[in-house]
N, C-alpha and C positions, 0 to 999 in steps of 0.2 A: 400489356405495358408491364417493364420490372418494377416493382418501388423501389425506393434507395434502400442502402444497406441497414438492416435492424441491427439497432446500436445498446447495449446497456452497459450500467455502471454498475458495479460490485462492490460494496463499500464494508469492509468489516474494521471499523476503529480501532488503534492499538492502543496498548496500554490498559483496556480495562476490562481482562480478566474475558475473553471472548471464550465460549465455550467449544465453536466451532474459532480457529484463526488465532487464539490466543496464547499461538506459538511457533514458532521457524516453518511454516510451509504448510502446517497442519491445513490452510484452507486450499491447496493445490488441488485436492480431488473436486472440492465446488469448483475452483475456477474452472477446473476442464470439463465439468460438466454443463457449467454455463456456457462456455466459450462455443459448445458443439452446437447450443439453442442458438446464440448471438451469430451475425455477420462479424458484427465489432464489439469488443467487450474491454470495455475502461476498469481498471483497477489499480490499486495504490502496492508499492514494491512488499508492504509486510505481509500481503498477498501470497506475493508469487518466492517471496525468498525463502529459502528452506536451507538458508547457511552452505553446504556443500552441493543439496540436491536442489533441484530443480527442473520444470517438465518446458520445454519451449512450446509457445500455443502461438503459432501463426497471427492470430485474430487476437489479440492479446494487446492492450494498449497499455505501458507500464507508468503510470503517473503519481508524480510525489501529492502527500497529502496537500499542501498550499498550492502547489497548482491546480490539484483537483478545486478549492475551493475557488481560486478563479476565473477557473474553466466554468463551473455551473454559475457564478453570477455573470459571465458572459463577456467578462474583462478580455480572456485569453481564448486562442483557439490550440489546436493541436494539429501538428504539422507532422506526417509521418515521415519518417528517414529508411534507405538503403542501412546508413551503418552512421555509427557516433563513433571520433575520437573520445578516446574516455581518459580526463587526469582524475589521476592517484591523490590524496592529500592523504597524508600520512601522520599521527601523534607523534610530538616527540617526545611525550612520555613513554612511548614503547619500546621496552628493553631490546637493545639491538639482537639477540635469537628470535623472540616474537616478530621485529622488522623482519628479518630474513624467512620466516615461514611466510609473510604473508608478500614480499616480493614473489617468492618459489610462485606463489597461487596466482600470481599475474604472469609469469613468464609458461604457468601450466594453462590458463586461461585463453596467453596467447597461441601457444605451440599446439595446443589439442582442438580446441575451439575455434581457432583463425578471430579472437576479438582483438580491437583494435586500443589498446592502450599505450600512449604516445607518450605521457609527460607519469613523473611520481615526484612528489616532492613533499620535505619534512618540514612541520610547521617550526618557527623560529622560536616556541613557546610551547611548552603544555598546555594542552588547553583544558584541563583542570574540570573534568566532566564529576558531577556529582548527582546522585539520584537521590528524587524523593515521591513520598505517596503520599496521595491527596486523603482527604477525609474518606470522602467514596471508596478508595481501596485503588482507582486509579493513577499509573505513576506517570513520572513525570520528571526534569533534571535541569540542570543549570553548565554552564560553560564560564567557568572563570578568566579564560582569557578569547571571546569570541572574537576580538579585533584579528587576531594569529591567525584564525580560520581563514577569516574574509582575507587577508594579506595574503595569504597562499592561495585562494583559487583565484583570486584577483591575475597572480602572477602565471598562474595555470591558463587562464583564457587569453592574457596579452603578448605572451611570450609562446604558448603551446598550440594555441588555438583550438585551444578542445572546446568540444561542443557537448559532453556530458564530466557529470564529477561523482567518483566516487571517494567517500568520507571513510578513515577508518582509526575511529579516539581509541584510547587507554581507558576504558572501564573498571571501577574500582573492583576487586576481588572479595571486600573485605563486607560482602552482602549477608544479611542476617541470616544464621547458619538454619533456621527453623523454617522461612518462611522461602531458601533455597531448596530445602530438602524437600518442602511440601509441594514446591514447583515443578523438581523433576521425579512426582509423586504423580504429576498430571493435575495438583490444586492449587491455587492461586495465582497473580497476575504475573506477567512477564516485568520484570523491576527495570530493566533495560529500555525498552520499549516508546517511556516517555520520550526519554531523554534523547531517544533516536530522534524523534521527531523534530524536536526541537533543533538538532543539529542540522538537517534536512532543508527543516522550515528555514532556516537563516538563509543557506547557501540559495534558494531559491527565489527567496523574496528580492537578494540583492541583485541576485545575475542572469533570473529567468531563463534557469537551464535547467536541464533535469539531473535532479539530485538521489543518491541513495547512500544512506550508510550500514560500515559492518562494524561491531565491537571487537575489540580487539580483547583478550580476556586469556588466563592462564590456564592450562586445562583441566579441567573436574578430575578429583580420584575415583575409577570407577564404584558403580554403586549396579548391584544383583534385580534390585528393584524397580529399576528406570522405568516412567510410564513411555508406551511407544511415542506420542505427540512432544516429547522433549528429545528422544532420540539423536533428532536431525541436528540437535545444536552443540552434540559432543563426537561427533563422528571426527574431528580433527583440530588444528589448531585454529582455524581462519574461516568466517561467516563469510568471505568475500567473492566464492564464485556464484554464487546466484545473483547476486549485486552486479557484476560484472555482466553477466548476463542479458540479465534484466536491462541494465542502460544500455548494453552494444544495439539497439534498436528501438531505445524509448522516443518517445515523439519528440518534438520541439514545439517550445513554446512562444506563439506569436500572438501581438497586439491588434493586428492587420490582417481584414482579412483579405486571402489572397489566393492560390493553386484551388481548383474543383475538390483536390484531395482533403483539403483542411476541414478539420471537424469540429464545430461549435455546438456549444448548448442546447441549441434551438435541433440538433439532430438526435437527442439524445430520445429513446423510447420508453427506457424505463429503469428505473433504478430500485436493485436490493439492498436491504439495511437490517440487522438487527432488530427485534421489536423495541428492546430496551438503551437503544444507542442512536436514538432520533433528533439528537440535539446538535447536530453539526452544520457550518454554512454551508456546507456543501446541501445538506440534504434541505435547509429553508430555503437554499434559491431557487432550488429544482420544484420543491411546492409549490413556490408563488407560479412559477411557469404552468402548473398545471402539469407534469409530465409525473406517467403511473409510477406509485412508490409502494414497491410489496415488502410486507414486515415480515421477518421470520421469527417465529417466537423461539424454537427449540436453540435457537443460539443465542442463552441466555450471558449478559455482562453483568459486571458489579454498577453499572449505572441504572437509572428507571426512568429515562425519560422515553417516554411513548409518543407517537403518532397521537393517542385522542390527548394528551393532556398538553399536546403543545397545541392542537386542533389543528392538525396537517391530515389530509384525505389522504388513507391508504388503502392498502388489497390485502388484508392479512393472509399469511402463511402458515401453517403449521411445521414446515420441516421445509428443505431445501430441493427437496423431491417435487414439492407442492409449487414450489415457485419455479421452477423449472418447468411444470408442466404450464403454470399461467405464464411465461414469457414465448410458451410456442403458443399461446391462445393469443397474447398480445400481437407478434409475429402474425400470425395467421390472419389478423383482420378480426377475430371474433369480440365477442362482447361476454364476457367470463361468466355472467351470471346467466346466458342462456345453457350454461355448458351444467347448471344443475337441474336435480331431479323434478323440482316447481320450480314453472316460471306464471308470474303474476300476469292478468290482463292487462293491456295498456290502455290508460285512460284517456277519453276522449275530452278534449274542454272547447267550450264555443267562447266567441269574441264576443264581449259585452257590445 
């Protein structure tokens, strides 16, 4: 008898300074390793987006954060596709030269990778992105004109018949110089990530379509002491290529159980998350269904929401290497406690 496909969810929340996954694409090696253990691996765009770098993983399901919340709650299922027709929304605030760079990136993805980008639309007003930082150090942001974004997406959906949405918004260049310098040296929190999540959440919530965001920024001057983790973000003029790759086969979101290939939360076998980032609604939903949750201590964050503090049952791992071994054990149907040097004798109870 063949067991059903082994499915794991890899979570690295964005905008919280994760030691692994806090930069563009630096969690891709972790995703590649986990994908070899799983038959299906669900993760979110900021894990797989590496600006102009990406790594195709045939068994990875690219699912935006709000959609992951709804999936974990059992409200939405994931439906695999062979191809999505991507619609691209460009912020009117993007300067003409920078807009042309992004259009050329789209043409490159079409001509070189065969990705279907069928419609490009500029918003009727500048979106007005503002960046914020919470007391915890986590980043977030606001849009001055969210309605303009929603109007553009609605038009793409209705007239372009697109099945996935990429958004490029103009982000401020005037980030605090010290914070930016520290970030480029491998320290601090990604100032863009929280605002990016706000944009994609808004689109997915309203239209129930796969969505991911790429920021438009002026190129930074060269620096000799750039940290390797930050290097992917400074290779060119756009972050768009990895977003288009991810969206090209991102699963569709459904409210009704349909074909056998649809995936629902009760088919998830394990969740992997940084040990101090257990406060998401996605994780709470999986904890209620008693899905095994593996927490990774070495992936530190600016948060302090541990499984113990939230009374969530978990399997602690020191590293992702150890977590991969735990996934392999769960997939093999093993009791992880039997892999330790000492096993306590089982107790026998008598009925009263």
